[in-house]
GUPA-777553 format. One line per 2 residues: number of its first residue (from 1); for each residue x, y, z of C-alpha. Coordinates in Angstrom, 3 decimals, always signed. Example, Ala and Ser with C-alpha at 12.3 -4.5 7.8 and 13.67 -1.06 7.14 Angstrom:
2
1 = +12.300/-4.500/+7.800; +13.670/-1.060/+7.140
END
This chain:
118
1 = +10.649/-27.544/+18.805; +11.113/-25.415/+21.870
3 = +12.912/-22.682/+20.056; +10.137/-22.323/+17.333
5 = +7.353/-22.762/+19.899; +9.004/-19.775/+21.706
7 = +9.191/-17.687/+18.637; +5.630/-18.583/+17.824
9 = +4.635/-17.306/+21.320; +6.772/-14.184/+20.937
11 = +4.868/-13.359/+17.654; +1.425/-13.940/+19.232
13 = +2.321/-11.671/+22.078; +3.831/-8.914/+19.525
15 = +0.723/-9.246/+17.596; -1.448/-8.685/+20.475
17 = +0.566/-5.615/+21.589; +0.885/-3.850/+18.177
19 = -1.724/-5.429/+15.913; -4.733/-3.310/+16.808
21 = -8.414/-4.291/+16.653; -10.891/-3.156/+13.993
23 = -14.290/-1.708/+14.708; -16.289/-0.654/+11.787
25 = -13.706/+1.150/+9.492; -11.149/+2.014/+12.201
27 = -8.369/+0.296/+13.901; -7.777/+0.936/+17.751
29 = -4.607/+0.528/+19.555; -3.967/-2.811/+21.434
31 = -1.045/-2.165/+23.463; -1.385/-2.545/+27.495
33 = -1.717/+1.239/+28.222; -4.526/+1.554/+25.582
35 = -6.283/-1.475/+26.684; -6.356/-0.241/+30.230
37 = -7.847/+3.323/+29.026; -10.388/+1.231/+26.919
39 = -11.610/-0.712/+29.935; -11.928/+2.376/+31.858
41 = -14.134/+3.794/+29.288; -16.271/+0.723/+29.235
43 = -16.487/+1.089/+33.179; -17.611/+4.673/+32.606
45 = -20.335/+3.428/+30.266; -22.872/+6.322/+29.920
47 = -20.605/+8.681/+32.039; -18.016/+9.060/+29.121
49 = -17.917/+12.710/+28.902; -19.703/+14.022/+25.816
51 = -17.403/+14.964/+23.060; -14.645/+12.815/+24.137
53 = -12.205/+12.229/+21.148; -10.259/+9.236/+20.579
55 = -7.440/+8.750/+18.407; -7.410/+5.617/+16.142
57 = -4.281/+3.815/+14.751; -4.539/+5.938/+11.388
59 = -4.136/+9.070/+13.279; -7.594/+10.163/+12.801
61 = -9.958/+10.902/+15.783; -13.455/+9.667/+16.601
63 = -15.908/+10.830/+19.106; -16.079/+8.131/+21.804
65 = -19.290/+6.831/+23.339; -20.445/+3.983/+25.409
67 = -21.522/+2.089/+22.447; -18.190/+2.549/+20.720
69 = -16.239/+1.623/+23.826; -18.127/-1.585/+24.091
71 = -17.575/-2.375/+20.372; -13.945/-1.748/+20.957
73 = -13.683/-3.956/+23.935; -15.563/-6.944/+22.223
75 = -13.285/-6.425/+19.119; -10.354/-6.786/+21.603
77 = -11.656/-9.945/+23.067; -12.408/-11.441/+19.673
79 = -8.852/-10.497/+18.404; -7.179/-11.833/+21.496
81 = -9.096/-15.228/+20.776; -8.225/-15.329/+17.143
83 = -4.575/-14.617/+17.848; -4.234/-17.262/+20.519
85 = -6.042/-19.805/+18.144; -3.757/-19.216/+15.523
87 = -0.710/-19.478/+17.778; -1.904/-22.820/+19.170
89 = -2.472/-24.258/+15.422; +1.174/-23.161/+14.583
91 = +2.477/-24.785/+17.641; +0.561/-28.003/+16.949
93 = +2.134/-27.734/+13.463; +5.485/-27.446/+14.436
95 = +5.251/-30.171/+16.844; +4.234/-32.394/+14.021
97 = +6.736/-31.235/+11.377; +9.182/-33.488/+10.245
99 = +11.712/-30.279/+10.555; +10.338/-28.019/+13.060
101 = +13.327/-25.463/+12.590; +12.291/-25.142/+9.008
103 = +8.605/-24.443/+9.879; +6.998/-21.068/+8.584
105 = +4.815/-19.502/+10.984; +4.675/-16.156/+9.098
107 = +1.056/-16.762/+7.608; -2.243/-17.837/+9.128
109 = -2.514/-14.950/+11.572; -5.824/-12.797/+11.643
111 = -5.425/-9.455/+10.149; -3.763/-6.799/+11.963
113 = -3.336/-2.973/+11.437; +0.211/-3.530/+10.226
115 = -0.872/-6.165/+7.583; -3.973/-4.312/+6.208
117 = -3.244/-0.649/+7.401; -5.902/+2.154/+6.536
END
């Protein structure tokens, strides 16, 4: 159980770092560096410089503004909550499995950029 639980937690952490989060029709980076930048944008609020371009996970750019920064932050929080909930469900399931080492935790995760792309 311990080995599989550790693998589930590693998958949870990987998805948080590389999975991204979606706002409207664009996916935004979810790695630690990007999250720090995004929190900075939220802090800037109405003081985000006009015309600031932001690169999305598909390589395109969008014009950043206070509303978009808030939406990205909200999506990040929702994504983290969903990923943690999926991991907890898998951990509970593996604890109840008759053969924990055979438990497949590859499904049941919220969508990520690598799953659906754009």
